[in-house]
C-alpha positions in Angstrom: 53.8 116.6 87.9 56.2 113.8 86.9 55.6 110.6 85.0 57.6 107.5 85.8 58.3 104.9 83.1 57.4 101.4 84.1 61.0 100.4 85.0 61.2 103.5 87.3 57.9 102.8 89.0 58.8 99.1 89.4 62.2 100.1 91.0 60.5 102.5 93.4 58.2 99.7 94.5 61.0 97.2 94.8 59.3 94.7 92.5 60.5 92.4 89.8 59.2 92.9 86.3 56.9 89.9 86.3 55.4 90.7 89.7 54.9 94.4 88.7 53.2 93.4 85.5 51.0 90.9 87.2 49.8 93.5 89.8 49.1 96.0 87.1 47.2 93.4 85.1 45.1 92.1 88.0 44.3 95.6 89.4 46.3 95.2 92.7 47.6 98.8 92.4 45.3 101.8 92.8 47.0 103.5 89.9 46.7 102.9 86.1 49.2 103.5 83.3 48.9 106.7 81.3 49.4 106.4 77.6 52.3 108.6 76.5 52.3 107.7 72.8 49.4 107.7 70.4 49.8 103.9 69.8 49.6 103.3 73.5 52.9 101.3 73.6 54.7 103.9 75.7 53.1 104.3 79.1 54.0 106.1 82.4 52.7 106.3 85.9 52.1 109.4 88.0 55.0 109.7 90.5 52.5 111.1 93.1 50.3 108.0 92.8 53.2 105.6 93.1 54.5 107.5 96.2 51.0 107.6 97.7 50.8 103.8 97.3 54.1 103.4 99.1 53.0 105.7 101.9 49.8 103.7 102.3 51.8 100.4 102.5 54.0 102.0 105.2 51.0 103.1 107.2 49.5 99.6 107.0 52.7 98.1 108.2 52.4 100.2 111.3 48.9 99.0 111.8 49.9 95.4 111.5 52.6 95.9 114.1 50.2 97.6 116.5 47.7 94.8 116.1 50.4 92.2 116.7 51.6 93.9 119.9 48.0 94.2 121.2 47.3 90.5 120.4 50.5 89.4 122.1 49.7 91.5 125.2 46.2 90.0 125.4 47.5 86.5 125.0 50.1 87.1 127.8 47.4 88.1 130.3 
């Protein structure tokens, strides 16, 4: 099990700092920070959860493409 610091998680997701922080704040991600330090200032994210999120987004992309192709075929007929 590996923890990613916020900058590492953000880079994996390909997001800017502001966008990453906004998505964490508004609950757009299915993962939550884990407190590393007692005062809660140092946090990390489970690498497996970040990777699962990326895999889900990739799978959704494939679904969007399939729907677009089906819609285009139906409109052409």
